[in-house]
C-alpha positions as CSV (number, residue, x, y, z in Angstrom):
1,M,0.0,0.0,0.0
2,K,1.1,3.6,-0.5
3,N,2.2,5.0,2.9
4,N,-0.1,7.5,4.5
5,E,2.2,10.3,5.5
6,K,-0.4,11.8,7.8
7,L,0.1,9.0,10.2
8,A,3.9,9.2,10.6
9,G,4.8,9.8,14.2
10,K,1.3,9.4,15.5
11,N,0.7,7.3,18.6
12,V,-1.9,4.6,18.1
13,L,-3.5,2.0,20.4
14,I,-5.0,-1.1,18.7
15,T,-7.0,-3.5,20.8
16,A,-6.7,-7.1,19.8
17,G,-4.0,-5.9,17.5
18,A,-2.2,-9.2,17.2
19,Q,-4.7,-11.4,15.4
20,G,-6.9,-11.4,12.3
21,I,-8.0,-8.0,11.2
22,G,-6.2,-6.4,14.1
23,E,-2.9,-7.8,13.0
24,S,-3.3,-6.3,9.5
25,I,-4.4,-3.0,11.0
26,T,-1.3,-2.9,13.2
27,K,1.0,-3.7,10.2
28,H,-0.6,-1.0,8.1
29,F,0.0,1.6,10.8
30,I,3.6,0.5,11.2
31,D,4.2,0.8,7.5
32,C,2.9,4.3,7.7
33,G,5.4,5.3,10.3
34,A,3.0,5.3,13.3
35,N,4.0,4.2,16.8
36,V,1.8,1.3,17.9
37,A,0.6,0.0,21.3
38,I,-0.5,-3.6,20.5
39,H,-3.0,-4.9,23.0
40,Y,-3.4,-8.7,23.1
41,F,-5.3,-11.2,25.2
42,S,-3.9,-14.6,24.0
43,S,-1.7,-13.8,21.0
44,A,1.5,-13.0,22.7
45,E,3.8,-14.5,20.1
46,V,2.4,-12.5,17.3
47,A,2.4,-9.3,19.4
48,I,6.1,-9.8,20.1
49,Q,6.7,-10.4,16.3
50,L,4.8,-7.2,15.5
51,V,7.0,-5.2,18.0
52,K,10.1,-6.5,16.3
53,Y,8.6,-5.6,12.9
54,A,8.0,-2.1,14.1
55,N,11.5,-1.7,15.4
56,S,12.9,-2.8,12.1
57,K,10.9,0.0,10.5
58,G,12.2,2.6,13.0
59,V,9.0,3.2,14.9
60,K,8.2,2.6,18.5
61,A,6.0,-0.3,19.6
62,V,4.9,-2.0,22.8
63,A,2.9,-5.2,23.4
64,I,0.4,-5.0,26.3
65,S,-1.7,-7.9,27.5
66,G,-5.0,-7.6,29.3
67,D,-8.6,-8.6,29.7
68,L,-10.5,-5.5,28.5
69,T,-13.8,-6.7,30.0
70,L,-12.1,-5.7,33.3
71,E,-11.9,-2.0,34.0
72,A,-8.6,-2.4,35.9
73,D,-7.0,-4.1,32.9
74,A,-8.4,-1.5,30.5
75,N,-7.0,1.3,32.6
76,T,-3.6,-0.5,32.8
77,V,-3.4,-0.9,29.0
78,L,-3.9,2.9,28.7
79,D,-1.5,3.7,31.5
80,K,1.3,1.6,29.8
81,T,0.6,3.1,26.4
82,I,1.0,6.6,27.8
83,E,4.1,5.5,29.8
84,V,5.8,4.4,26.6
85,F,4.6,7.1,24.1
86,G,3.7,10.1,26.3
87,S,0.5,10.7,24.4
88,L,-2.2,9.1,22.3
89,D,-3.6,10.3,19.0
90,I,-5.6,7.4,17.7
91,L,-7.6,4.6,19.3
92,I,-8.7,1.5,17.3
93,N,-11.3,-0.5,19.1
94,N,-10.9,-3.9,17.4
95,A,-11.4,-6.4,20.2
96,G,-14.4,-8.7,19.8
97,S,-15.7,-12.1,19.3
98,L,-18.8,-14.1,18.3
99,V,-17.7,-16.7,21.0
100,A,-20.2,-19.4,19.8
101,R,-23.3,-19.7,17.7
102,N,-26.5,-20.1,19.8
103,M,-30.1,-19.7,18.9
104,L,-32.4,-17.7,21.2
105,N,-33.7,-20.8,22.9
106,E,-30.1,-21.9,23.6
107,I,-28.8,-18.7,25.0
108,E,-28.1,-18.7,28.7
109,T,-27.7,-15.4,30.6
110,E,-24.1,-16.0,31.2
111,F,-23.3,-16.4,27.5
112,W,-25.3,-13.3,26.7
113,H,-23.4,-11.2,29.2
114,K,-20.1,-12.7,28.0
115,V,-20.7,-11.6,24.4
116,M,-21.8,-8.2,25.4
117,D,-18.9,-7.7,27.7
118,I,-16.3,-8.8,25.0
119,N,-17.7,-6.7,22.2
120,L,-19.4,-3.7,23.9
121,T,-18.4,-3.2,27.5
122,S,-14.7,-3.6,26.7
123,M,-15.0,-0.9,24.0
124,M,-16.7,1.5,26.5
125,L,-14.0,0.8,29.2
126,V,-11.1,1.4,26.8
127,T,-12.6,4.5,25.2
128,K,-13.4,5.9,28.7
129,A,-9.8,5.5,29.7
130,A,-8.4,6.8,26.4
131,S,-10.6,9.8,25.9
132,P,-8.9,12.2,28.4
133,H,-5.6,11.5,26.6
134,L,-7.1,11.9,23.1
135,A,-8.7,15.2,24.2
136,K,-5.2,16.7,25.0
137,N,-4.6,16.9,21.2
138,D,-6.2,19.4,18.8
139,N,-7.4,16.6,16.7
140,S,-7.7,12.9,17.6
141,S,-9.5,9.9,16.2
142,I,-11.3,6.8,17.3
143,V,-12.3,4.0,14.9
144,N,-14.6,1.2,16.2
145,L,-14.9,-2.2,14.6
146,A,-18.6,-3.1,14.0
147,S,-19.9,-5.7,11.6
148,L,-22.3,-6.3,8.7
149,A,-24.1,-8.5,11.2
150,G,-24.9,-5.3,13.1
151,R,-26.7,-4.0,10.0
152,K,-28.5,-7.1,8.8
153,G,-28.8,-9.3,11.9
154,G,-26.2,-11.9,11.0
155,H,-26.5,-15.6,10.2
156,P,-28.4,-18.1,12.4
157,G,-26.9,-18.4,15.9
158,S,-25.3,-14.9,15.9
159,L,-28.1,-13.1,17.8
160,A,-26.0,-12.0,20.7
161,Y,-23.1,-11.0,18.5
162,S,-25.2,-9.2,16.0
163,T,-27.0,-7.3,18.8
164,S,-23.7,-6.2,20.3
165,K,-22.3,-5.1,16.9
166,G,-25.5,-3.1,16.2
167,A,-25.1,-1.4,19.5
168,I,-21.6,-0.3,18.5
169,L,-23.1,1.6,15.5
170,T,-25.2,3.6,18.0
171,F,-22.3,3.9,20.4
172,T,-20.3,5.4,17.6
173,R,-22.9,8.0,16.7
174,A,-23.6,9.0,20.3
175,L,-19.9,9.2,21.2
176,S,-19.2,11.3,18.1
177,A,-21.6,13.9,19.4
178,E,-20.2,13.8,23.0
179,L,-16.5,13.9,22.1
180,G,-16.7,16.1,19.0
181,P,-16.3,19.3,21.1
182,Q,-13.1,17.9,22.5
183,G,-11.6,17.5,19.0
184,I,-12.1,13.8,18.9
185,R,-13.8,12.2,15.8
186,V,-15.4,8.8,16.2
187,N,-16.2,6.5,13.3
188,A,-16.8,2.9,12.7
189,V,-16.3,0.2,10.0
190,A,-18.7,-2.6,9.4
191,P,-16.9,-5.5,7.6
192,G,-18.8,-8.2,5.8
193,L,-17.4,-11.6,4.9
194,I,-13.6,-11.3,5.6
195,L,-11.9,-14.6,5.0
196,G,-8.5,-15.7,6.2
197,T,-9.1,-14.7,9.8
198,S,-9.5,-16.9,12.9
199,F,-13.1,-15.6,13.3
200,H,-14.4,-17.1,10.1
201,N,-12.0,-20.1,10.2
202,T,-13.7,-20.9,13.5
203,H,-17.3,-19.9,13.0
204,T,-18.0,-20.0,9.2
205,S,-18.0,-23.3,7.2
206,K,-16.6,-23.4,3.7
207,E,-20.2,-24.1,2.4
208,S,-21.5,-21.0,4.1
209,A,-18.6,-18.9,3.0
210,D,-19.1,-20.0,-0.6
211,A,-22.8,-19.3,-0.5
212,T,-22.3,-15.9,0.9
213,T,-19.5,-15.1,-1.6
214,A,-21.9,-16.0,-4.5
215,T,-24.2,-13.1,-3.4
216,I,-21.4,-10.5,-3.3
217,P,-21.7,-8.1,-6.2
218,I,-18.0,-7.8,-6.8
219,S,-17.7,-11.6,-6.8
220,R,-15.2,-12.1,-4.0
221,A,-14.9,-12.2,-0.3
222,G,-13.0,-9.5,1.6
223,N,-9.6,-9.9,3.3
224,A,-8.1,-8.3,6.4
225,A,-6.2,-5.7,4.3
226,D,-9.5,-4.5,2.8
227,V,-10.6,-3.5,6.3
228,A,-7.2,-2.2,7.4
229,R,-7.0,0.3,4.6
230,A,-10.5,1.7,5.4
231,V,-9.6,1.9,9.2
232,L,-6.4,3.8,8.3
233,F,-8.3,6.2,6.1
234,L,-10.8,7.1,8.8
235,A,-8.0,7.3,11.4
236,S,-5.8,9.6,9.3
237,E,-8.5,12.0,8.7
238,Y,-8.2,13.2,12.3
239,D,-8.4,16.8,11.1
240,G,-11.3,16.0,8.7
241,F,-15.0,16.4,8.7
242,I,-16.1,12.8,8.9
243,T,-17.5,11.7,12.3
244,G,-20.3,9.6,13.6
245,A,-20.2,7.6,10.3
246,T,-19.9,3.9,9.6
247,L,-18.1,2.7,6.6
248,D,-19.5,-0.5,5.2
249,I,-16.9,-2.9,3.8
250,N,-18.8,-5.8,2.2
251,G,-18.4,-5.7,-1.6
252,G,-21.8,-4.3,-2.1
253,V,-24.0,-6.7,-0.1
254,Y,-25.4,-3.9,2.0
255,N,-25.2,-0.4,0.7
256,I,-27.9,1.8,2.3
């Protein structure tokens, strides 16, 4: 990709930045000369490799572990980021999971809360901890990872996940209004079928992926880089006029 010079020297925190789409986002920021704080929960080896990759490119990087559903861990991730970089310009809220497919009559309360905590509560906690630091700049940016499932309702068994991702769309709009006066833009991306990630490798069968791909107007599934480029665009326009928006990345399946 052509490097985005606007991002050179910016300090970025990417949650779940060492797996799937998050790993691609992290690499794209590094290639643009940004300093990256890479949060991870279980992908320590990849996180360490990304730090080495960043260092080879001459930019700062730090890998920070934590369970973002816990407020103490979310605060610690921010504290360590500021300790290393001194400030924060961009927050990428990427952490999330479908966890498992359960129909309504199979959903237990514990499962419901787990999905909501991973996808939504964690995002709120990290953003709450990050916003005072972002507000210290004249222009800062937040990009939230939603999903096409939050638009359309998802495939069978994804009720809890789809609901949480739909809430992220509203969270983004509400937060853009609240944080706008502080110079912080807040946007989201809503990826559709993105193959080659652990998410779809785990939760999507080949038959389902093939059937979905057949309905995509541009006749292919997406990949992690498709999402990363869109995230970088929204993040780099930290002095722009786009806020409260969701950019759909689905090959034309949903285009309202």
